[in-house]
C-alpha positions as CSV (number, residue, x, y, z in Angstrom):
1,M,-5.2,9.9,1.2
2,F,-4.2,6.2,2.5
3,A,-2.9,6.2,6.0
4,P,-2.1,2.4,6.9
5,S,-1.7,1.3,10.6
6,R,1.6,-0.1,11.6
7,D,0.1,-3.5,11.3
8,Q,-1.2,-2.9,7.7
9,A,2.1,-1.5,6.6
10,R,4.0,-4.6,8.1
11,R,1.5,-7.0,6.5
12,F,1.9,-5.3,3.2
13,L,5.5,-6.4,3.2
14,F,5.1,-9.7,4.6
15,D,2.4,-10.6,2.1
16,T,4.4,-9.2,-0.9
17,W,7.3,-11.4,0.2
18,H,5.0,-14.4,0.7
19,K,3.5,-13.9,-2.8
20,Y,6.7,-13.5,-4.3
21,R,8.1,-16.7,-2.6
22,A,5.0,-18.7,-3.7
23,G,5.1,-17.5,-7.2
24,E,1.8,-15.6,-7.1
25,A,0.9,-12.5,-9.2
26,L,2.0,-9.2,-7.7
27,S,0.2,-5.9,-8.3
28,A,2.3,-3.0,-9.4
29,L,2.8,-1.6,-5.9
30,E,3.9,-5.1,-4.6
31,R,6.4,-5.2,-7.6
32,V,8.0,-1.9,-6.4
33,A,8.2,-3.3,-2.8
34,L,9.7,-6.6,-4.0
35,D,12.3,-4.6,-5.9
36,V,13.0,-2.9,-2.6
37,I,13.0,-6.1,-0.5
38,T,15.5,-7.9,-2.8
39,L,17.9,-5.1,-2.4
40,H,17.9,-6.0,1.5
41,P,18.6,-9.7,1.9
42,E,19.3,-9.0,5.5
43,Y,15.5,-8.7,5.9
44,H,14.4,-11.8,4.0
45,A,14.4,-14.0,7.3
46,L,12.4,-11.5,9.1
47,L,9.8,-11.4,6.5
48,D,9.7,-15.3,6.2
49,N,8.4,-15.2,9.7
50,P,5.5,-12.7,10.1
51,E,4.2,-14.6,13.4
52,R,7.5,-13.8,15.3
53,N,8.3,-10.4,13.7
54,S,5.1,-8.4,13.1
55,D,4.8,-7.1,16.6
56,R,8.7,-6.5,17.2
57,D,9.5,-3.1,18.3
58,Y,12.9,-1.4,17.4
59,S,14.6,1.1,19.6
60,P,16.7,3.8,17.7
61,E,18.2,4.6,21.2
62,L,19.8,1.2,21.6
63,G,21.0,1.5,17.8
64,Q,18.4,-0.6,16.4
65,I,17.2,0.0,12.7
66,N,13.4,-0.5,12.1
67,P,13.5,-2.7,8.9
68,F,9.8,-1.9,8.3
69,L,10.5,1.6,8.4
70,H,13.5,1.4,6.2
71,L,11.6,-0.6,3.6
72,H,8.7,1.9,3.7
73,L,11.0,4.8,3.4
74,H,12.4,3.1,0.4
75,L,8.9,3.0,-1.0
76,A,8.4,6.6,-0.4
77,V,11.5,7.5,-2.1
78,E,10.6,5.4,-5.3
79,E,7.3,7.3,-5.3
80,Q,8.9,10.7,-4.9
81,L,11.2,9.9,-7.8
82,S,8.6,8.6,-10.1
83,I,6.8,11.7,-9.9
84,D,9.7,14.2,-9.1
85,Q,7.9,15.4,-5.9
86,P,9.1,17.5,-4.4
87,P,10.3,19.1,-7.7
88,G,14.1,18.7,-8.1
89,I,14.3,15.4,-6.2
90,R,15.0,13.3,-9.4
91,A,17.8,15.7,-10.3
92,E,19.2,15.5,-6.8
93,Y,19.0,11.7,-6.9
94,E,20.8,11.5,-10.4
95,R,23.7,13.7,-9.0
96,L,24.0,11.5,-6.0
97,R,23.7,8.4,-8.2
98,D,26.4,9.7,-10.4
99,A,28.7,10.8,-7.6
100,R,28.5,7.5,-5.8
101,G,28.3,5.3,-8.7
102,D,25.5,3.3,-6.9
103,P,21.9,3.7,-7.3
104,H,21.1,2.0,-4.1
105,A,23.6,4.1,-2.0
106,A,22.2,7.3,-3.5
107,K,18.7,6.2,-2.5
108,H,20.0,5.6,0.9
109,A,21.1,9.4,1.1
110,L,17.5,10.3,0.1
111,L,16.2,7.9,3.0
112,E,18.5,9.6,5.5
113,C,17.4,13.1,4.4
114,L,13.7,12.2,4.3
115,G,14.1,10.7,7.8
116,E,15.7,14.0,9.2
117,V,12.8,16.1,7.6
118,L,10.1,14.0,8.8
119,W,11.5,14.0,12.2
120,Q,11.8,17.7,12.3
121,S,8.4,17.9,11.0
122,Q,6.9,15.7,13.5
123,R,8.9,17.4,16.3
124,S,7.8,21.0,15.3
125,A,4.2,19.7,14.3
126,T,4.5,21.4,10.8
127,A,4.3,20.2,7.1
128,L,7.2,18.5,5.7
129,D,9.8,21.3,4.5
130,A,10.7,20.4,0.8
131,A,13.3,23.1,0.5
132,Q,14.9,21.7,3.7
133,Y,14.9,18.1,2.4
134,L,16.4,19.2,-1.2
135,E,19.1,21.2,0.9
136,C,19.8,18.1,2.9
137,L,20.6,16.3,-0.2
138,R,22.6,19.0,-1.8
139,R,24.8,18.5,1.2
140,R,25.2,14.8,0.8
141,A,27.3,15.1,-2.4
């Protein structure tokens, strides 16, 4: 299992954005990341300046959204959808997409639920509860 450090995960996003802006070839994973990054123009300036932003911290207690976490949760959701893991997530996504009429908004619902079950998992020191994740999505209709 690949478990990058915070710096490696952030560097991946900075490097992907830099390679795209320089017109360099991207790997398959970098192309997925670029698709996610382009959906979030509010983060482009941040990714343009790794020297200033690579070590920056974000405080949820102060209402700050961590853009790196947000983008990586998007990548996790893209992977989950591509392999339908946990089983049924693709159907839940399609239901949300059809109900909301917006694929990106539907993916944000997945992000929110994924964040909730990850937080619960970390808090209780247990594995991620796939049933709880899918139930959270069902409630988002």
